[in-house]
Structure formats: structure tokens, C-alpha cells
N, CA, C and O atoms as a Maestro MAE file, in Angstrom:
{
 s_m_m2io_version
 :::
 2.0.0
}

f_m_ct {
 s_m_title
 :::
 protein
 m_atom[260] {
  # First column is atom index #
  i_m_mmod_type
  r_m_x_coord
  r_m_y_coord
  r_m_z_coord
  i_m_residue_number
  s_m_chain_name
  s_m_pdb_residue_name
  s_m_pdb_atom_name
  i_m_atomic_number
  :::
  1 25 0.548 -1.341 -0.032 1 A "MET " " N  " 7
  2 3 0.153 -0.032 -0.254 1 A "MET " " CA " 6
  3 2 0.611 1.499 0.137 1 A "MET " " C  " 6
  4 15 1.155 1.610 1.236 1 A "MET " " O  " 8
  5 25 0.465 2.547 -0.556 2 A "GLY " " N  " 7
  6 3 1.538 3.169 -0.497 2 A "GLY " " CA " 6
  7 2 1.326 4.218 0.257 2 A "GLY " " C  " 6
  8 15 0.660 3.975 1.264 2 A "GLY " " O  " 8
  9 25 1.807 5.754 0.055 3 A "LYS " " N  " 7
  10 3 1.801 6.397 1.011 3 A "LYS " " CA " 6
  11 2 0.681 7.551 1.584 3 A "LYS " " C  " 6
  12 15 0.773 8.608 0.960 3 A "LYS " " O  " 8
  13 25 -0.359 7.551 2.651 4 A "MET " " N  " 7
  14 3 -1.530 8.712 2.802 4 A "MET " " CA " 6
  15 2 -1.246 9.389 3.164 4 A "MET " " C  " 6
  16 15 -0.461 9.708 4.057 4 A "MET " " O  " 8
  17 25 -2.291 10.086 2.053 5 A "LYS " " N  " 7
  18 3 -1.441 11.896 1.515 5 A "LYS " " CA " 6
  19 2 -2.177 12.628 2.845 5 A "LYS " " C  " 6
  20 15 -2.571 12.374 3.983 5 A "LYS " " O  " 8
  21 25 -2.095 13.492 2.069 6 A "THR " " N  " 7
  22 3 -2.905 14.658 3.709 6 A "THR " " CA " 6
  23 2 -3.977 14.877 2.336 6 A "THR " " C  " 6
  24 15 -3.991 14.739 1.112 6 A "THR " " O  " 8
  25 25 -4.974 15.384 3.652 7 A "HIS " " N  " 7
  26 3 -6.690 15.482 3.558 7 A "HIS " " CA " 6
  27 2 -6.234 17.851 2.989 7 A "HIS " " C  " 6
  28 15 -6.729 18.746 3.675 7 A "HIS " " O  " 8
  29 25 -5.370 18.142 1.829 8 A "LYS " " N  " 7
  30 3 -5.504 19.449 1.212 8 A "LYS " " CA " 6
  31 2 -6.084 20.308 2.067 8 A "LYS " " C  " 6
  32 15 -5.506 21.202 2.686 8 A "LYS " " O  " 8
  33 25 -8.006 19.853 2.126 9 A "GLY " " N  " 7
  34 3 -8.976 20.613 2.282 9 A "GLY " " CA " 6
  35 2 -9.175 20.672 3.642 9 A "GLY " " C  " 6
  36 15 -9.713 21.710 4.028 9 A "GLY " " O  " 8
  37 25 -8.866 19.771 4.563 10 A "ALA " " N  " 7
  38 3 -8.522 20.135 6.173 10 A "ALA " " CA " 6
  39 2 -7.409 20.589 6.696 10 A "ALA " " C  " 6
  40 15 -7.415 21.283 7.712 10 A "ALA " " O  " 8
  41 25 -5.737 20.066 5.719 11 A "ALA " " N  " 7
  42 3 -5.093 21.182 5.784 11 A "ALA " " CA " 6
  43 2 -5.217 22.456 5.900 11 A "ALA " " C  " 6
  44 15 -4.435 23.175 6.522 11 A "ALA " " O  " 8
  45 25 -6.033 22.752 5.415 12 A "LYS " " N  " 7
  46 3 -6.008 24.435 5.190 12 A "LYS " " CA " 6
  47 2 -6.886 24.830 6.304 12 A "LYS " " C  " 6
  48 15 -6.674 25.948 6.774 12 A "LYS " " O  " 8
  49 25 -8.046 23.965 6.929 13 A "ARG " " N  " 7
  50 3 -8.884 24.538 7.625 13 A "ARG " " CA " 6
  51 2 -8.747 25.036 9.400 13 A "ARG " " C  " 6
  52 15 -9.101 25.935 10.162 13 A "ARG " " O  " 8
  53 25 -7.613 23.143 9.370 14 A "PHE " " N  " 7
  54 3 -7.248 21.864 10.996 14 A "PHE " " CA " 6
  55 2 -5.703 22.990 10.820 14 A "PHE " " C  " 6
  56 15 -5.084 23.629 9.969 14 A "PHE " " O  " 8
  57 25 -5.677 22.528 12.804 15 A "LYS " " N  " 7
  58 3 -3.840 22.766 13.063 15 A "LYS " " CA " 6
  59 2 -4.363 21.195 13.470 15 A "LYS " " C  " 6
  60 15 -5.225 20.342 13.259 15 A "LYS " " O  " 8
  61 25 -3.150 21.518 14.213 16 A "VAL " " N  " 7
  62 3 -2.680 20.177 15.372 16 A "VAL " " CA " 6
  63 2 -1.956 21.042 16.142 16 A "VAL " " C  " 6
  64 15 -1.047 21.761 15.726 16 A "VAL " " O  " 8
  65 25 -2.433 20.962 17.472 17 A "THR " " N  " 7
  66 3 -1.377 21.997 18.492 17 A "THR " " CA " 6
  67 2 0.309 20.994 19.232 17 A "THR " " C  " 6
  68 15 0.741 19.895 18.884 17 A "THR " " O  " 8
  69 25 0.813 21.895 20.221 18 A "GLY " " N  " 7
  70 3 2.358 20.975 20.506 18 A "GLY " " CA " 6
  71 2 1.303 20.272 21.320 18 A "GLY " " C  " 6
  72 15 1.232 19.081 21.017 18 A "GLY " " O  " 8
  73 25 0.472 20.641 22.251 19 A "SER " " N  " 7
  74 3 -0.365 19.789 22.828 19 A "SER " " CA " 6
  75 2 -0.895 18.266 22.636 19 A "SER " " C  " 6
  76 15 -1.114 17.355 23.435 19 A "SER " " O  " 8
  77 25 -1.036 18.420 20.859 20 A "GLY " " N  " 7
  78 3 -2.239 17.585 20.312 20 A "GLY " " CA " 6
  79 2 -3.849 17.274 20.220 20 A "GLY " " C  " 6
  80 15 -4.694 16.398 20.041 20 A "GLY " " O  " 8
  81 25 -3.554 19.082 20.556 21 A "LYS " " N  " 7
  82 3 -5.338 18.900 20.472 21 A "LYS " " CA " 6
  83 2 -5.003 19.583 19.236 21 A "LYS " " C  " 6
  84 15 -3.871 19.948 18.919 21 A "LYS " " O  " 8
  85 25 -6.432 19.781 18.329 22 A "VAL " " N  " 7
  86 3 -6.602 20.380 16.585 22 A "VAL " " CA " 6
  87 2 -7.612 21.175 16.795 22 A "VAL " " C  " 6
  88 15 -8.712 20.783 17.184 22 A "VAL " " O  " 8
  89 25 -7.272 22.515 16.520 23 A "ARG " " N  " 7
  90 3 -7.219 23.437 16.488 23 A "ARG " " CA " 6
  91 2 -8.130 23.549 14.815 23 A "ARG " " C  " 6
  92 15 -7.899 23.088 13.698 23 A "ARG " " O  " 8
  93 25 -9.778 24.848 15.703 24 A "ARG " " N  " 7
  94 3 -10.525 25.330 14.144 24 A "ARG " " CA " 6
  95 2 -10.708 26.484 14.149 24 A "ARG " " C  " 6
  96 15 -10.829 27.034 15.244 24 A "ARG " " O  " 8
  97 25 -10.808 27.390 12.730 25 A "TYR " " N  " 7
  98 3 -11.806 28.037 13.022 25 A "TYR " " CA " 6
  99 2 -13.070 28.427 12.438 25 A "TYR " " C  " 6
  100 15 -13.360 28.096 11.289 25 A "TYR " " O  " 8
  101 25 -14.130 29.377 13.453 26 A "LYS " " N  " 7
  102 3 -14.919 29.559 13.771 26 A "LYS " " CA " 6
  103 2 -16.009 30.091 12.010 26 A "LYS " " C  " 6
  104 15 -15.866 30.771 10.994 26 A "LYS " " O  " 8
  105 25 -17.113 29.122 12.738 27 A "ALA " " N  " 7
  106 3 -18.149 29.469 11.452 27 A "ALA " " CA " 6
  107 2 -18.712 31.032 11.221 27 A "ALA " " C  " 6
  108 15 -18.476 31.700 12.228 27 A "ALA " " O  " 8
  109 25 -19.487 31.906 10.023 28 A "TYR " " N  " 7
  110 3 -21.003 32.387 10.637 28 A "TYR " " CA " 6
  111 2 -19.857 33.780 9.991 28 A "TYR " " C  " 6
  112 15 -20.522 34.461 9.210 28 A "TYR " " O  " 8
  113 25 -18.856 34.155 10.079 29 A "LYS " " N  " 7
  114 3 -18.146 35.515 9.625 29 A "LYS " " CA " 6
  115 2 -17.244 35.936 8.599 29 A "LYS " " C  " 6
  116 15 -16.266 36.682 8.538 29 A "LYS " " O  " 8
  117 25 -18.008 35.086 7.673 30 A "SER " " N  " 7
  118 3 -18.023 35.644 6.230 30 A "SER " " CA " 6
  119 2 -18.631 36.719 5.445 30 A "SER " " C  " 6
  120 15 -18.163 37.604 4.730 30 A "SER " " O  " 8
  121 25 -20.283 36.241 5.932 31 A "HIS " " N  " 7
  122 3 -21.148 38.187 5.404 31 A "HIS " " CA " 6
  123 2 -22.254 37.615 6.426 31 A "HIS " " C  " 6
  124 15 -22.567 36.818 7.310 31 A "HIS " " O  " 8
  125 25 -22.467 38.302 5.878 32 A "ILE " " N  " 7
  126 3 -24.331 38.855 6.785 32 A "ILE " " CA " 6
  127 2 -23.948 39.354 8.077 32 A "ILE " " C  " 6
  128 15 -24.306 38.696 9.054 32 A "ILE " " O  " 8
  129 25 -23.081 40.721 8.304 33 A "LEU " " N  " 7
  130 3 -22.808 41.307 9.195 33 A "LEU " " CA " 6
  131 2 -22.967 41.698 10.090 33 A "LEU " " C  " 6
  132 15 -22.849 41.224 11.220 33 A "LEU " " O  " 8
  133 25 -23.352 42.918 9.631 34 A "THR " " N  " 7
  134 3 -24.098 44.323 10.356 34 A "THR " " CA " 6
  135 2 -25.064 43.765 11.512 34 A "THR " " C  " 6
  136 15 -25.439 44.199 12.601 34 A "THR " " O  " 8
  137 25 -25.323 42.433 10.658 35 A "LYS " " N  " 7
  138 3 -27.183 42.622 12.261 35 A "LYS " " CA " 6
  139 2 -25.823 41.728 13.409 35 A "LYS " " C  " 6
  140 15 -25.997 41.915 14.613 35 A "LYS " " O  " 8
  141 25 -24.925 41.081 13.115 36 A "LYS " " N  " 7
  142 3 -24.171 40.458 13.814 36 A "LYS " " CA " 6
  143 2 -23.299 41.716 14.745 36 A "LYS " " C  " 6
  144 15 -22.777 42.791 14.452 36 A "LYS " " O  " 8
  145 25 -23.499 40.805 16.173 37 A "THR " " N  " 7
  146 3 -22.598 42.878 17.346 37 A "THR " " CA " 6
  147 2 -21.449 42.393 17.232 37 A "THR " " C  " 6
  148 15 -20.986 41.368 16.733 37 A "THR " " O  " 8
  149 25 -20.843 43.715 18.034 38 A "ALA " " N  " 7
  150 3 -19.475 43.742 18.278 38 A "ALA " " CA " 6
  151 2 -18.659 42.554 18.549 38 A "ALA " " C  " 6
  152 15 -17.580 42.078 18.197 38 A "ALA " " O  " 8
  153 25 -20.499 42.044 20.008 39 A "LYS " " N  " 7
  154 3 -19.346 40.986 20.664 39 A "LYS " " CA " 6
  155 2 -19.179 39.653 20.232 39 A "LYS " " C  " 6
  156 15 -18.468 38.823 20.797 39 A "LYS " " O  " 8
  157 25 -19.876 39.463 19.178 40 A "ARG " " N  " 7
  158 3 -20.043 38.006 18.846 40 A "ARG " " CA " 6
  159 2 -19.333 37.653 17.662 40 A "ARG " " C  " 6
  160 15 -18.789 36.600 17.329 40 A "ARG " " O  " 8
  161 25 -19.517 39.356 16.791 41 A "LYS " " N  " 7
  162 3 -17.485 39.281 15.889 41 A "LYS " " CA " 6
  163 2 -16.418 39.384 16.604 41 A "LYS " " C  " 6
  164 15 -15.443 39.482 15.859 41 A "LYS " " O  " 8
  165 25 -16.099 39.412 17.856 42 A "ARG " " N  " 7
  166 3 -15.275 39.586 18.231 42 A "ARG " " CA " 6
  167 2 -14.389 37.226 18.697 42 A "ARG " " C  " 6
  168 15 -13.423 36.468 18.613 42 A "ARG " " O  " 8
  169 25 -15.406 37.345 19.007 43 A "ARG " " N  " 7
  170 3 -16.050 35.928 19.293 43 A "ARG " " CA " 6
  171 2 -15.535 35.053 18.296 43 A "ARG " " C  " 6
  172 15 -14.978 33.961 18.403 43 A "ARG " " O  " 8
  173 25 -15.781 35.631 17.469 44 A "LEU " " N  " 7
  174 3 -15.757 34.441 16.273 44 A "LEU " " CA " 6
  175 2 -14.832 34.575 16.059 44 A "LEU " " C  " 6
  176 15 -14.552 33.595 15.370 44 A "LEU " " O  " 8
  177 25 -13.622 35.420 16.190 45 A "ARG " " N  " 7
  178 3 -12.132 35.875 15.314 45 A "ARG " " CA " 6
  179 2 -11.378 35.048 16.299 45 A "ARG " " C  " 6
  180 15 -10.166 34.856 16.199 45 A "ARG " " O  " 8
  181 25 -12.132 34.554 17.268 46 A "GLN " " N  " 7
  182 3 -11.212 33.743 17.831 46 A "GLN " " CA " 6
  183 2 -10.668 32.067 18.315 46 A "GLN " " C  " 6
  184 15 -11.324 31.548 19.219 46 A "GLN " " O  " 8
  185 25 -9.398 31.188 17.666 47 A "ALA " " N  " 7
  186 3 -9.933 30.023 17.233 47 A "ALA " " CA " 6
  187 2 -10.535 29.615 18.465 47 A "ALA " " C  " 6
  188 15 -10.781 30.078 19.579 47 A "ALA " " O  " 8
  189 25 -10.703 28.322 17.665 48 A "GLY " " N  " 7
  190 3 -11.722 27.529 18.837 48 A "GLY " " CA " 6
  191 2 -10.922 26.202 18.506 48 A "GLY " " C  " 6
  192 15 -10.071 26.228 17.618 48 A "GLY " " O  " 8
  193 25 -11.197 25.009 19.234 49 A "LEU " " N  " 7
  194 3 -10.541 23.346 19.449 49 A "LEU " " CA " 6
  195 2 -11.498 23.275 18.824 49 A "LEU " " C  " 6
  196 15 -12.245 24.253 18.812 49 A "LEU " " O  " 8
  197 25 -11.921 21.794 17.878 50 A "ILE " " N  " 7
  198 3 -12.549 20.417 17.791 50 A "ILE " " CA " 6
  199 2 -12.376 19.972 19.445 50 A "ILE " " C  " 6
  200 15 -11.317 20.120 20.054 50 A "ILE " " O  " 8
  201 25 -13.755 19.340 20.109 51 A "ALA " " N  " 7
  202 3 -14.149 18.704 21.214 51 A "ALA " " CA " 6
  203 2 -14.610 17.473 21.212 51 A "ALA " " C  " 6
  204 15 -14.717 16.794 22.233 51 A "ALA " " O  " 8
  205 25 -14.886 17.135 20.183 52 A "THR " " N  " 7
  206 3 -14.650 15.352 20.876 52 A "THR " " CA " 6
  207 2 -13.627 14.926 20.405 52 A "THR " " C  " 6
  208 15 -12.826 15.510 19.674 52 A "THR " " O  " 8
  209 25 -13.606 14.016 20.751 53 A "THR " " N  " 7
  210 3 -12.394 13.005 21.428 53 A "THR " " CA " 6
  211 2 -12.026 11.909 19.544 53 A "THR " " C  " 6
  212 15 -10.951 11.890 18.945 53 A "THR " " O  " 8
  213 25 -13.572 11.053 19.046 54 A "GLY " " N  " 7
  214 3 -14.030 10.774 18.100 54 A "GLY " " CA " 6
  215 2 -13.366 12.109 17.054 54 A "GLY " " C  " 6
  216 15 -12.172 12.156 16.758 54 A "GLY " " O  " 8
  217 25 -14.264 13.009 16.646 55 A "ASP " " N  " 7
  218 3 -14.028 13.946 15.586 55 A "ASP " " CA " 6
  219 2 -12.218 14.841 15.545 55 A "ASP " " C  " 6
  220 15 -11.717 15.452 14.601 55 A "ASP " " O  " 8
  221 25 -11.522 14.532 17.207 56 A "THR " " N  " 7
  222 3 -10.353 14.808 16.819 56 A "THR " " CA " 6
  223 2 -9.571 14.208 15.776 56 A "THR " " C  " 6
  224 15 -8.987 14.745 14.834 56 A "THR " " O  " 8
  225 25 -9.717 12.244 16.316 57 A "LYS " " N  " 7
  226 3 -8.970 11.524 15.595 57 A "LYS " " CA " 6
  227 2 -9.053 11.676 14.073 57 A "LYS " " C  " 6
  228 15 -8.102 11.993 13.359 57 A "LYS " " O  " 8
  229 25 -10.151 11.444 13.708 58 A "ARG " " N  " 7
  230 3 -11.082 11.477 12.347 58 A "ARG " " CA " 6
  231 2 -9.522 12.719 11.612 58 A "ARG " " C  " 6
  232 15 -8.406 12.449 11.168 58 A "ARG " " O  " 8
  233 25 -10.224 13.957 11.818 59 A "MET " " N  " 7
  234 3 -8.627 15.113 11.562 59 A "MET " " CA " 6
  235 2 -7.168 15.065 12.094 59 A "MET " " C  " 6
  236 15 -6.176 15.678 11.699 59 A "MET " " O  " 8
  237 25 -7.269 14.430 12.804 60 A "LYS " " N  " 7
  238 3 -5.720 13.817 12.645 60 A "LYS " " CA " 6
  239 2 -5.119 12.583 11.735 60 A "LYS " " C  " 6
  240 15 -3.916 12.332 11.670 60 A "LYS " " O  " 8
  241 25 -5.926 12.011 11.192 61 A "ARG " " N  " 7
  242 3 -5.944 11.202 10.357 61 A "ARG " " CA " 6
  243 2 -6.063 11.835 8.745 61 A "ARG " " C  " 6
  244 15 -5.042 11.936 8.064 61 A "ARG " " O  " 8
  245 25 -6.714 12.033 8.488 62 A "LEU " " N  " 7
  246 3 -6.746 13.713 7.198 62 A "LEU " " CA " 6
  247 2 -5.663 14.124 7.276 62 A "LEU " " C  " 6
  248 15 -4.924 13.690 6.392 62 A "LEU " " O  " 8
  249 25 -5.057 15.034 8.213 63 A "LEU " " N  " 7
  250 3 -3.743 14.948 8.464 63 A "LEU " " CA " 6
  251 2 -2.207 15.022 8.105 63 A "LEU " " C  " 6
  252 15 -1.191 15.559 7.662 63 A "LEU " " O  " 8
  253 25 -2.896 14.068 8.654 64 A "GLN " " N  " 7
  254 3 -1.687 12.956 8.519 64 A "GLN " " CA " 6
  255 2 -0.646 12.992 7.020 64 A "GLN " " C  " 6
  256 15 -1.402 13.162 6.063 64 A "GLN " " O  " 8
  257 25 0.226 12.928 6.744 65 A "ALA " " N  " 7
  258 3 1.962 13.086 5.618 65 A "ALA " " CA " 6
  259 2 2.263 12.131 5.389 65 A "ALA " " C  " 6
  260 15 3.280 11.949 4.719 65 A "ALA " " O  " 8
  :::
 }
 m_bond[259] {
  # First column is bond index #
  i_m_from
  i_m_to
  i_m_order
  :::
  1 1 2 1
  2 2 3 1
  3 3 4 2
  4 3 5 1
  5 5 6 1
  6 6 7 1
  7 7 8 2
  8 7 9 1
  9 9 10 1
  10 10 11 1
  11 11 12 2
  12 11 13 1
  13 13 14 1
  14 14 15 1
  15 15 16 2
  16 15 17 1
  17 17 18 1
  18 18 19 1
  19 19 20 2
  20 19 21 1
  21 21 22 1
  22 22 23 1
  23 23 24 2
  24 23 25 1
  25 25 26 1
  26 26 27 1
  27 27 28 2
  28 27 29 1
  29 29 30 1
  30 30 31 1
  31 31 32 2
  32 31 33 1
  33 33 34 1
  34 34 35 1
  35 35 36 2
  36 35 37 1
  37 37 38 1
  38 38 39 1
  39 39 40 2
  40 39 41 1
  41 41 42 1
  42 42 43 1
  43 43 44 2
  44 43 45 1
  45 45 46 1
  46 46 47 1
  47 47 48 2
  48 47 49 1
  49 49 50 1
  50 50 51 1
  51 51 52 2
  52 51 53 1
  53 53 54 1
  54 54 55 1
  55 55 56 2
  56 55 57 1
  57 57 58 1
  58 58 59 1
  59 59 60 2
  60 59 61 1
  61 61 62 1
  62 62 63 1
  63 63 64 2
  64 63 65 1
  65 65 66 1
  66 66 67 1
  67 67 68 2
  68 67 69 1
  69 69 70 1
  70 70 71 1
  71 71 72 2
  72 71 73 1
  73 73 74 1
  74 74 75 1
  75 75 76 2
  76 75 77 1
  77 77 78 1
  78 78 79 1
  79 79 80 2
  80 79 81 1
  81 81 82 1
  82 82 83 1
  83 83 84 2
  84 83 85 1
  85 85 86 1
  86 86 87 1
  87 87 88 2
  88 87 89 1
  89 89 90 1
  90 90 91 1
  91 91 92 2
  92 91 93 1
  93 93 94 1
  94 94 95 1
  95 95 96 2
  96 95 97 1
  97 97 98 1
  98 98 99 1
  99 99 100 2
  100 99 101 1
  101 101 102 1
  102 102 103 1
  103 103 104 2
  104 103 105 1
  105 105 106 1
  106 106 107 1
  107 107 108 2
  108 107 109 1
  109 109 110 1
  110 110 111 1
  111 111 112 2
  112 111 113 1
  113 113 114 1
  114 114 115 1
  115 115 116 2
  116 115 117 1
  117 117 118 1
  118 118 119 1
  119 119 120 2
  120 119 121 1
  121 121 122 1
  122 122 123 1
  123 123 124 2
  124 123 125 1
  125 125 126 1
  126 126 127 1
  127 127 128 2
  128 127 129 1
  129 129 130 1
  130 130 131 1
  131 131 132 2
  132 131 133 1
  133 133 134 1
  134 134 135 1
  135 135 136 2
  136 135 137 1
  137 137 138 1
  138 138 139 1
  139 139 140 2
  140 139 141 1
  141 141 142 1
  142 142 143 1
  143 143 144 2
  144 143 145 1
  145 145 146 1
  146 146 147 1
  147 147 148 2
  148 147 149 1
  149 149 150 1
  150 150 151 1
  151 151 152 2
  152 151 153 1
  153 153 154 1
  154 154 155 1
  155 155 156 2
  156 155 157 1
  157 157 158 1
  158 158 159 1
  159 159 160 2
  160 159 161 1
  161 161 162 1
  162 162 163 1
  163 163 164 2
  164 163 165 1
  165 165 166 1
  166 166 167 1
  167 167 168 2
  168 167 169 1
  169 169 170 1
  170 170 171 1
  171 171 172 2
  172 171 173 1
  173 173 174 1
  174 174 175 1
  175 175 176 2
  176 175 177 1
  177 177 178 1
  178 178 179 1
  179 179 180 2
  180 179 181 1
  181 181 182 1
  182 182 183 1
  183 183 184 2
  184 183 185 1
  185 185 186 1
  186 186 187 1
  187 187 188 2
  188 187 189 1
  189 189 190 1
  190 190 191 1
  191 191 192 2
  192 191 193 1
  193 193 194 1
  194 194 195 1
  195 195 196 2
  196 195 197 1
  197 197 198 1
  198 198 199 1
  199 199 200 2
  200 199 201 1
  201 201 202 1
  202 202 203 1
  203 203 204 2
  204 203 205 1
  205 205 206 1
  206 206 207 1
  207 207 208 2
  208 207 209 1
  209 209 210 1
  210 210 211 1
  211 211 212 2
  212 211 213 1
  213 213 214 1
  214 214 215 1
  215 215 216 2
  216 215 217 1
  217 217 218 1
  218 218 219 1
  219 219 220 2
  220 219 221 1
  221 221 222 1
  222 222 223 1
  223 223 224 2
  224 223 225 1
  225 225 226 1
  226 226 227 1
  227 227 228 2
  228 227 229 1
  229 229 230 1
  230 230 231 1
  231 231 232 2
  232 231 233 1
  233 233 234 1
  234 234 235 1
  235 235 236 2
  236 235 237 1
  237 237 238 1
  238 238 239 1
  239 239 240 2
  240 239 241 1
  241 241 242 1
  242 242 243 1
  243 243 244 2
  244 243 245 1
  245 245 246 1
  246 246 247 1
  247 247 248 2
  248 247 249 1
  249 249 250 1
  250 250 251 1
  251 251 252 2
  252 251 253 1
  253 253 254 1
  254 254 255 1
  255 255 256 2
  256 255 257 1
  257 257 258 1
  258 258 259 1
  259 259 260 2
  :::
 }
}
């Protein structure tokens, strides 16, 4: 079996931190921003983590080169 390739779509959206958690960016920040409060938009700027362990495992599998 050949080498496993990195999933390029996932690689652009997710990063693995030093401690092994998977970092993600939040949705709902691209358009229709006028009705969203400044506080909400500020919170959306900050990156989050993938919450469930199953999803983390799946993402790491997609990201391994």
C-alpha cells in the first residue's frame, strides 16, 4: 500500500497544536455581518478546538502526511 496523502482541504482549515489538540476556526464570519453584534464578531475571530475525541482522531488521520 502506498503512502497516505494529506487531505488538503482539511490541512487548510485545521492545525494540530503542540499538545496534540486540533485547532479550528469558527463559522458565521464571512457575510451578513451588519446584524451581528461587535461582541459576537470578536468572539468569532478567536480559534476554537475540536470538542469530541472521535472528531479529533478523524482530523488527525486526514492531516497526517
